[in-house]
N, C-alpha and C positions, 0 to 999 in steps of 0.2 A: 334621604341622606346619601351623598355620593360616596362610593367606595374609593379606596386609595387608587385602584386601577383607573377608575373613571376620572379622578382628579389629574392623574399623570397624563392620560390621553388628551384631556381638554387643554392642559397646559401646553402640550406639544402642538396642538392646533393653534392656540393663541400665539405661540412663538414662531408660527409658520414653518415648523420643522416637519410636519406631516400635513397632508390634505384632509379635508373633511371625509372624503371617500375612504382614505386609509384608516381614519379614526373609526369609521363605521365598522370596518373589518375587524379592528382590534377589539372593539366593544362587543361585537356580535360573537366573537370567539371563533376558534379554528373550525368548529363543527360546521358553522354556516359557510365559512370559506371553502371547506372541503366539498360541501354539496354543490357549490357553484363552479368548482374546478372542472374543466373539460376532461373527459376520460383519456384523451390522447396526449395530454401534457405530462411531462416527466420532470421530476425534481432531482436535482443533483444534491445529494445529502452527505457525500463524503468525497474527498479528493486527496491526491498525493502525487508527487513527481520528483524526478531527479534529472537535471539538465546541466549542460556545460556551465561551470561556474556557480552552480546552485545545487546543494545537496538536499534541499527541501523547497517547498513552495514559498515560504517566507523569504528565503534568499533569492528565489526566482523573481518575486515581485520587486524586491529592493533593486535588483539589477535592471529590471524593466523601468522602474521609476527613475533610476539614475542614468538611464541610457548607456549601460555598460555593454560593450561588445566582448563576447566570450569565445572568440575564435583565435586560434593560435597553433603552435606546434604540438605534436603528439607528446603527452606527458612523459617526462624522463623516468618516473617511477614505474611506468608500465613497460618500458623497453626491455627490462630484465627478463620479461616473459616472452617477448616477441622477437628480440634480436637473435637468439639461438635458432628459432624456427626459420627466420628469414635467411640466416646463413646457410641452413641446410637446403633451403629452396634455391640457393645460388643467386639471390637477389643482391644488388648493391646497397650500400648504406643509406643512399639518398632517396630511397623509395617512399619514405614517409611523406604524406601530404599534409597541408594545413587543414584545420577543421575545428569544429566545436566538439570537444572531448570531455568525458567524465574523468575525474582525477584518478579514480580507482574502480576496478571491476572484479577484483579477486577476493573481496571480503564478503562474509556471509555469516549469519547466526544460525548454524545448522541445528544446534541443540534446542533452540526455541521451537523449531518445527519438527523435533524428534527425528531428525535425519542424521544418519551416521556419518562420520568424517569421510569414510571411503566412498559413500554415495555422493556426498557433497562435492568431493573432488572431481567426480565423473560427470557432474551436472554442468551443462553449458551455463556460463554466466547469465545468459538471457533468462533461463529458468530460475536461477537463484535470485537475481535482482528483481525480477518481476513478481516473484512470489512475495518478497518483502514489500514491494511497492503496493501490491494488492492488499496485503495485510494492513499496512499503514493507512490505506484508504478506508478500510472497514473500521479500524480503530478511530480514525479522525471523525467518522460519522457517529461515533458513540455506540458501536456494536462490539460485542465480544464473541470469541470463538464459541462459547456456550450458547449465546443467543441465536447464532446463525447455524449451529450444528444441525445437519439434516434438512435445512431449509431449501426451498425451491429458488435458490439464488443462481443465476446464470453467470458465465464468464465468457467475455468476448474480447479477444486480443488481436490487434493488428500487428503483423510482423512480415517484413520483406525477406524473402528467401533467396534473392537473386545471386548473392555472392557466397553461397555455400555454407557448410558447417565447419567453420575454421577450428573451433575448439575441439571438436571430435577428431579432427585430423592431427591434433597435437597429442592425443591420448595414445598410450600403448594399445595394441590390438587386444591384449588380454584383459584390459581394464574392466572390472565389473561395472555394471550400470551404464556403460558407454551408450547402449542402445536407448534406454529410457531417459538417460540424461541429455540426449541430443535430438531425440525424435521430435520432429517439428510440431505434430499435433498435440504432444503432451505439454506444450507450453501452457495452454489453458487448463488442461486436465490436471496438471500438477497442483494448481490452486484448488480445484474442486476436490481432489483427493486429500490434500493436506487439511482442509477445513470441513470435509464431508458435505459438500454442496451438491444438491440434486438437480439443479437447473441445467439448461443446455451449456455446453462448453465447446467453443470453437475458435480456431485461429483463422484470421481473415488476411488474405494477401491480395490487395489491389494496388500494390506498389505504393506510390506517394500518398494515396488517399486511404490507406489501410486503417490507420487509427481512427479517423472520423467515421469511416464506413462501419467499423466495429461498434462505435457508439450508436450509430443509426440502427444497426441490426439489433442491438440490445434494446433500444426503444421499441422497435417493432415487436420484439419478443415479449416485452412487458405489456404492450397494448393488446397483444394476442393472448395474454394470460398464460404464456408458456412458463413464465417465472414470476416471482413476487418481487425480487430485487435483482439487480445485475451489476457486476463489476465489468467495466468496459474501458478500453484505452488502447495504447500501442507502445511498442518498444523497438529500439534499433540500436545495435552495437556494432562497432567496427574494430574487432580485435586486432586485425591487421590492416591499418588504414593506408593501404598502398594507393598510389596514384593510378587511376583507372583510365586506360587509353580508350576503352569502349564508351566512356561517358564524357569525353573531351568537348563534345558539342554543347554541353550544358554547364561545364565547369568554368569558373573564372580563373584567370591566371594570378589574381591577387587574393588577398584574404577578405576582400570587401564585396558583400552582396549589395547591389544597388537597385533594389526593387523600384520599378517605375521611373528610373532616372535615365537621363540622356546617355550616361556612360555605363549603363548596365551591360555586362558582358558574361553573365553566367552566375552560377551558384557555388557554394562551398558545402561540403557534407558535414553533418554533425551526428551526435548520438544522444540518446536519452530515453526516458520512459515516463509514462504518466497513467493514472487510473482515476476513474470517477465511480462512485457508488450511486446507482440510480434506483428510483422507486416512483411509481405513479404519484403525481402531485396530490391527487385526492387522498391517497392513503398516507402519504408523508405528513399532510396537514393533520389528519386524524391521529397519527401516531406521535405527533409533537416532535418530529425530526427537525434538526437544524438544517435549514435549506440554504444552500449557497446561491443557486440560480435555478431557472426553469427552462427546460428545452420545450419551446412552444411547438416546434415542428421541424422536420428534417426530410430530406429526399436524397435519392441516389439513382444515377442512370449511367449510360455508357455512350461514348462518342459514336459508336457504330463505324461506318465506313467513311474515312477521311482521306486526305492526300497521302497519308502513310499511317501504319498501324500505331505509331507513337505520336502522330500529329494531333494537337488539341482541336476541339470543335467548338467554336463560339455558339453554334446553335444548341448543342447539348448542354453547354454551360448555362445558356439562357433558359433552357427548359427546366434544369434542375433548380434554378433560383425560383422560378414561378411555382414549381411544385411544392417547394419548402414553404414559401410564403402562403400558399393556398392552405396547406395543412395547418400552419400556424394561425390562420385566420387574421392576418394583418395586411396592411398596406405598407409597402417598403418605405414610404415617406415618413414612417414612424421610427425608422432605424436611425440610430445616432452614429453607428460605426460598423464597418465590415472588415474583418480580419481576412485579408486576401490570401490566395495561394502564393502569389508574389515571389517567384523564384529569381527574379532579376535577369531573365533571359529576353533576348531581343524579340523573339516571336511570341512567347507566352504572355508577357505583361500587357501589350496592347490588345490582344484578343480577350483577355480577362475583363479589361475595362469596357471593351466594346459590348460584351455580353451583359455586364451589369447595367450599362446605360440603356441598352435596348429593352431589357426587362423592366427597368424602373419607369421608362417612358410610357409604359402602358397604364401607369397609375398617376404620374405627376409630371409637370413641366418644370419643376423647381431645379435650380442648378446649384451645385456645390454645397449641399446641405448635409451630406453624410461623409464623415471621415473614413479614410481607408488607410491601411498600413499592412506591414508584413513583419513577422517575427524572425524570418530567416537572416536578415542582416545582424541580428543579435547573437544567434547561436548556430547558424547554418541550417541547411536543409536536413531535417531529421528523418526523411523518407517515411517509413511506416509509423514513426512516432510524431511526425510533423502535425498531424491533425489534432491529436490529443494535446500537444504543446500549445497549439493555437487556441483550442477550446479553454484550456486552463488560463491562458493569458487573458482571454475575454472575461471569464468568470471573475478573476481577480480585479480586472478593470471595473466591472460592474460593482463589486463589493467596495472598492476604494473610491468609486465615483471619479475616476481619472482615466484618461486614455494615454497610454505610453507612446512615446515618439517612435515613428518608423525611421530607423537610422540610415545614414549614408545617402540621404536625398538632398541633392543640390539644385539640379535643373530637371524639369520634367522631360520625359521621353517625348521627342518631337512627333512621334506617331500617335500620341495620346492627347487629344484636344480637351484637357481638363476643364477649361472654361465653359465648354458646352456639355459637360457631363454632370450628373447629380453628385459626384464625389470629389473630394479634395484630399491631398496627401496630408495626413496628420504627422507633421515632422517635428513636433515638440510636445512635451508633456502638457496635456490639456485637461482642465476641469470638465467634468461631464455633468452639466446642469440638468436638473429635473425639468421635464416638459409636461405637457398635458397627459401623455401616456407614460407608463413605466419605461425606464431605460431599456433599450433593445439593441441587439447587435446580430450580425450574420457572420458565419464562418464558412469559408470555401476551401475545399481540397480537391485537386484534380490529379488523377493518377496517370503515371506513365503507361499504365495498362489500358487507359481510356475510361476508367470508372471515375465518375465525378460525385462528390458529396457536398451538400450545403445544409447548414443547420441554423436555426433562429433561436437565440437565447434572450431571456428577459430576466431582469433583476428579481431577486426573491421577493415574495409577498411580505408585508410587514409581519414580524414575528409577534405571536400572541404574548401579551404581557401577563406575568403571573400575578394573580390577586393574592396579596399577603394576608387577607382577612382569614382568621382562624388558624394562623401559624402558631403551633404550640411550642416549638423549640426555642429555648433560650441558650442552648449549647448545640454545637454541631460536631459530628464525628467525621473527621477527614481521614481517609484511608488510601494507602498506596501499597502496591505489591509488585513483585517481579520474580522471575525464575532464577535469578542469581543476585548476589550481593552487589556485583559491579553494576548491573542494570538498575537495581534499587537506588543506589547512590546517584547514578546519572539521572534517574527520574526525579529524585528529590531536588537536584540542582535545576532541572528543567522547570519544575513547578514553581520553584522559588523565583526564578527570572520571569516566568510567564505571568504570575499573579501580580508582580510589580508593574507589568506593562499593560495588562488587560483590566477592564472594569467589568467584573462578573460578580454576582452575589454568591456568598459563601455557601448558601443552601443549594444553589444550582450546581456548584462545583462538587459538593459532597454527594448530592444525588447522582450526578453523572458517574462519579468514581465508584459509588457503592452499587448502583443498579445496572449500569451500562457497561461495566468493565469486568474482565476476568479477574479472579482472585488467586494469585500465585503463592508459592510456598514462602518466599521472603516477604515479610509484611511490616509496615509501620502504621501507627494510628495516632492522631492528635485530637483532643477535645478542645474546641475553641469557642469563643463567644461571637466573633465577627471576623470580617475580612482583615482588618488591621492586625488583630492578634495572630491570625493564620500567617499573614505575610511576615510579621516579625519573628515568629517561631521558626518558619521555614528558612528565613535568612540566617538565623542563629545556628540551626542544625546543618545548613548547607555547607558550611566551611569546616565543621569538625564533627561530623556524624559518627565517625569511628570511635572517638574518645567518649562520646555520649553513650554509645551502645555498650561500652565496656563498664558503665556504671548504672546497672539497673536499679530502679527505685529512686535515683537522684535526678531523674529527668522527666519532663512531661511528655517525652516521646516514647510511645510504646513500640517495642520491636520484638519480633519472633520469627522463627524458622521452623518448618515442619516438613516431614517426608512421610508419605503414606507407604506403609510396608505390609507384608503379609501377616496374617494372624499368628502363624507358627514361627515367626522369626525369633530365634533364641537369644541372639546378642544384639541388643538395641543400642543405637547411638543417640546422641543428643538431638531431640526434635523428632525422632521416629514415632509415628502414630499408626496403629492398625485401625481398621475400619470401625471396630466397636468403640475404641477410644475416641476416635474423631466424632462418631455419632453422639457419644455421651457429652463431649465438649460442646457440640453444636446445640444439643438439647438445653444445656445449662445457659448458653448464651441467649437462646431464644426465649427461655423463661425470664431472663433479665429484661429482654426487649418488651415482653408483655407486662412486666412490672411497671414500666414507664406509664402505662395507662392508668395505673391506680395510685401511684405516688404523687405527692405534690411537687412543685417546681424546685423546692429546696433540695430534693433528693436526686434530681435529674443528672447533675454533673457526676455524682458518685456512681450512679448506675451506668452511665455512659463510659466511665473509666473501667468498670468491670467488664462491660461488653467489649471494650477495646482490648483488654488483656486476653479475653477468650479468643477474640478475632485473630490477634497476632500469633496465638498459640496453635491456630489451625481450624478454628470453628467456622462452620458455614452459617452465616447469619442470614436470616430471612429479611433481606433488604426491601423486598417488595411490600412486606407487611409494615416495616418501619416507615416507608414513604407512602404507603397507601392507607394504613389504618391509624398511624400515630401523627406523623408530621405531614405538612402540605407536600404533595408530590411536586418535586422540583422540575425545572425545565432542562431538557437535554441541551448541553452546550458543547462547543468545540474546545477540547483541551489537548495538551501535548500527548503525542502518541508514545507508545512503548519504545524505549531506547534500545534497539537491537544491538547486540554486541558485534564488534568487527573482528572476525577471525579469518585468516587467509586460507583459502582452499584453491589449490592450483596443481595441475599435473603436467609436467614437462614431457614432451614426446620421447626424450631420451631415457626416461625412467622405465624400469622393468620390474616385474614382481620378484620377490626374494627367491633365491635359488632353491630354498627348502620347499617351495611350493610348485616346482616343476613336477609334472605327473610322474609319480614313482611306479615301479612295478608292483603288482598286486601282492607279491610275496615279500616285498621289502617296505613295510609301512613306515611312514615318517615317525620318528621318535619324538616324544614330548620336548626334549631338550633343543630340538631344531625349531620349535614354534616360537611365536612372539613372547618375549618375557613379559609376564603380567603379574602385578602385585595383587594377590587375592586378599580380601578382607571378609570378616563375618564370623570368624571362630575365636574362641578364647585364646589368650596368649599361651603358647606352648602346645596348643592342639594342632596336630599336623593335618595338612590337606592331602587327600588321596591322589594317587597318580591319575585316576580318571578325572577328578576335578581340575587338576593342573593341565591335563591335555585339552579338555573342553575349553578352559580359560584361555589357553594359547591360541586355539582356533578363533574363539570369540574376539580376542584382542587383535588378531590379524584382520578379521573381516570388518570389525567395527572401528578399528584403529584406536583402541583404548589401552591405557597403561595400567589402570587400576579398576578392578571389578569386585563388587560384593557378591558372594556366592548366592545371595537371594535377590539380586537385581534381575529384573525381567528383560529378556532379550529384546522384546518388541518396544519396551519403553526406552531402551538405550539407542534406538534407531534401527533395529532389525525389522525386516518385512518378509514377504513371501519369497522374493528373489533371493535374499540372503539366507532364508531358511533352507532353500534348495542347495545353495552353495555350502552351507554349514553341514548338511547331510553328506555331500560329496567329500568335503575336507575331513570330516570325522571318519569316514570310511577309509581314507588314505592313512589315517592314524590307527586303524584296526578296530574302530568302533562302528559297528554296523547297525544303523537305525533307519527307520523309514521316515518319510516326510511328516506323517501325523504325529509321531513320537516327539519330534523336535518342537512341534507346535503345542503338544499336550503338556510338555514339561519345559516351561520357558525360562527356568532358572538353572544355574549351574548345579546347585544342590539337588534339585529334583531330577535333572537329567542324569547326573552322575549316579544317584541312587537307583534310578531305573536301569541304567546301563549295567551296573554291578549286579542287579537282581537277575538280569538276563544271563549273565555269566554263570551265576549260581545255578539257575535252572538248567543251563546247558550241561553242567557237570552232573 
């Protein structure tokens, strides 16, 4: 008797939606596919990006699909931060050039990453935005901070440093964290530090090829087993997008980049960032990861000696193509598309086509069988982020089975004999039909530095179909959580829209959310029968969640908030749980989980309701047991990423520290009334706070930029770190409180530190 999985696969073959070879892979299971996967092939299992006109990859693809050009003037909303600085530089008002720009670069969710506001303000937007991009990439792949904590995950980031550290120049000299916030090598290490990743972390600068070179190096690190997974990509921002006289030889006078066109006269600069999460294909198949595409091979070389240090070399480009195809183990006549470097320059474009034609001629005499195009007419030349932008474009094209148009192409460059080459300009949105081989594409990036990179991508292997035989669940527990109420509501809205547009099974969605995501303090849960019920309930709560939450017991939506506090906290607020209480709650929840094994189906819904109540109250549910011992293990699927909050962090060069924090004389300590006014909480009404507590709170408030602090809040959980600990020691000394560095770390709450400080005074007497 055929299983449901076998029936589905055979019907797909009968309907000619998959080939018999693909059916064999599906029926054999991913274990067999993993055994056959070459060791050097790398799976792209997560991706994220922000580009001109696109805050995420969904918008990016829509723009590519519709042929949108996102090149224009510098955003007016950003000029409030740059105009004062340009005025101080003595530059005229018309220095801003056209380009592909992000609408905003000043927003960041500092609290999500436990970074204090003072540190966030001193961090270069490169660090802030790329940290968020890397996190979204990890989340999109179905991994949590808990899952990757301490893992051998590498970070490889391409970044061009040619035009200096503009943001650092805007900061006051005394700004804390100015060094770590702008130090170039910390761009990658910031991600490793925030997520406790133990693989290699490096910043790659090969100019225009930096982003693709970073991905290539990440692949080599994975092949060499230096890391188990890798975050790779590139970033480029132009905080002061001034017209650059030094680059006029490659800049166009208009806003149109005309790659491979007769009227090509140069490029336009843009900005953006992107990241991919990589894992060896063999392991990704075994782990059941959601695979977007496969990197079959890649190569990198240098021009060596040419007519000039920045002049391209068609010989080197030819060689890098051959090396990548060789590693991929393919013939280039199986390629359906090449995303070219294509800067729209008079010299560069013909040389690139010459190198491609010469390399392909070693394998085939076919003409004009492979499409070619460039992303730069859409969003400009993103320099160190151009390679990752091109890679993401190709991945999306493979997934959607369509090749976007290369814009602004009217007449071919007369120096490029397209009719005699293997390539043609893909100047309109084109279906990408299935051929004998899987869909494949190449990506080229050639650096101003002379470093060239080429990569071969292939569409993802057929995903394993889950066999529903033996599924026990008649109800499903849908869980969502966030670090704030604002993000929880945004997440609910995102899932409501997402599930109306995507066809995913409710069991896979619930599995991904329960097992593959972090569980934060603000939580909701729903017990549902199927997709339709989940979609209907989310749509209902999407529009009026606040009123629903105000009526506990009158809604099918379970909601709760908790905060883990110390065992000796005397005054508890709503939702406060100490470790012992949380452990008891978790034990009760997991006892309920195990009851599901013994009860009949009629009791399942009621037990799931009780588990949901415990979960939203703060219980740690053993989800691996739920989906390993009770219900069918779901399939990891791509779901909406955590909605990071948008808070402005920016320091103008004219700002200076408060006068009260100028270095005082040792015998004139700063008095508490001169410190930052902070509202202290944590004592019973009418119970006074000591002068020591108020002084410490004033220093904390100034360093962490906080207005309200609980006396039992942990300094390090509020965003403090070793650098701020040293500054805290110095500032407290100015206030007449003499402590060593170890004491500040040993007593991390205001209550503990104040008690310790006062005990020293008593001992001294």
